[in-house]
C-alpha positions as a Python dict, from the first residue, in 0.01 Angstrom:
ca = {
    (1, 'X'): (0, 0, 0),
    (2, 'X'): (350, 16, 50),
    (3, 'X'): (470, -111, 398),
    (4, 'X'): (794, 133, 388),
    (5, 'X'): (922, 341, 723),
    (6, 'X'): (787, 675, 705),
    (7, 'X'): (1140, 880, 718),
    (8, 'X'): (986, 1269, 643),
    (9, 'X'): (658, 1438, 713),
    (10, 'X'): (742, 1450, 295),
    (11, 'X'): (668, 1085, 323),
    (12, 'X'): (415, 1116, 544),
    (13, 'X'): (251, 1340, 351),
    (14, 'X'): (258, 1087, 19),
    (15, 'X'): (99, 753, 249),
    (16, 'X'): (-183, 989, 389),
    (17, 'X'): (-232, 1076, 24),
    (18, 'X'): (-189, 774, -172),
    (19, 'X'): (-451, 621, 147),
    (20, 'X'): (-676, 900, 78),
    (21, 'X'): (-684, 785, -301),
    (22, 'X'): (-759, 413, -248),
    (23, 'X'): (-1102, 537, -160),
    (24, 'X'): (-1158, 820, -322),
    (25, 'X'): (-1120, 1084, -142),
    (26, 'X'): (-1349, 960, 156),
    (27, 'X'): (-1214, 1117, 424),
    (28, 'X'): (-1413, 835, 651),
    (29, 'X'): (-1382, 539, 486),
    (30, 'X'): (-993, 615, 456),
    (31, 'X'): (-995, 660, 892),
    (32, 'X'): (-1159, 327, 897),
    (33, 'X'): (-947, 133, 745),
    (34, 'X'): (-626, 248, 932),
    (35, 'X'): (-862, 152, 1247),
    (36, 'X'): (-964, -100, 1112),
    (37, 'X'): (-545, -177, 1007),
    (38, 'X'): (-447, -160, 1348),
    (39, 'X'): (-697, -334, 1527),
    (40, 'X'): (-532, -642, 1301),
    (41, 'X'): (-185, -505, 1391),
    (42, 'X'): (-288, -533, 1752),
    (43, 'X'): (-433, -872, 1719),
    (44, 'X'): (-125, -1004, 1520),
    (45, 'X'): (95, -869, 1805),
    (46, 'X'): (-132, -1021, 2079),
    (47, 'X'): (-16, -1386, 1951),
    (48, 'X'): (349, -1365, 1851),
    (49, 'X'): (462, -1193, 2236),
    (50, 'X'): (434, -1477, 2443),
    (51, 'X'): (204, -1494, 2716),
    (52, 'X'): (512, -1489, 2975),
    (53, 'X'): (704, -1187, 2788),
    (54, 'X'): (393, -964, 2824),
    (55, 'X'): (372, -1106, 3240),
    (56, 'X'): (682, -1002, 3301),
    (57, 'X'): (672, -669, 3156),
    (58, 'X'): (825, -382, 3421),
    (59, 'X'): (507, -195, 3435),
    (60, 'X'): (522, 144, 3265),
}
């Protein structure tokens, strides 16, 4: 799937349709893929953000 910004509802709809097409319409598998990719991104982000920055970040 292409790494592009989702700017409109149509863009989002097309991306969802592509994700479902990649798994032959299996919604559960599409959701699994989404969760796994989200976890990968979180791990990648945690490795790229310095520990000092995280400690100094203001509380939300």
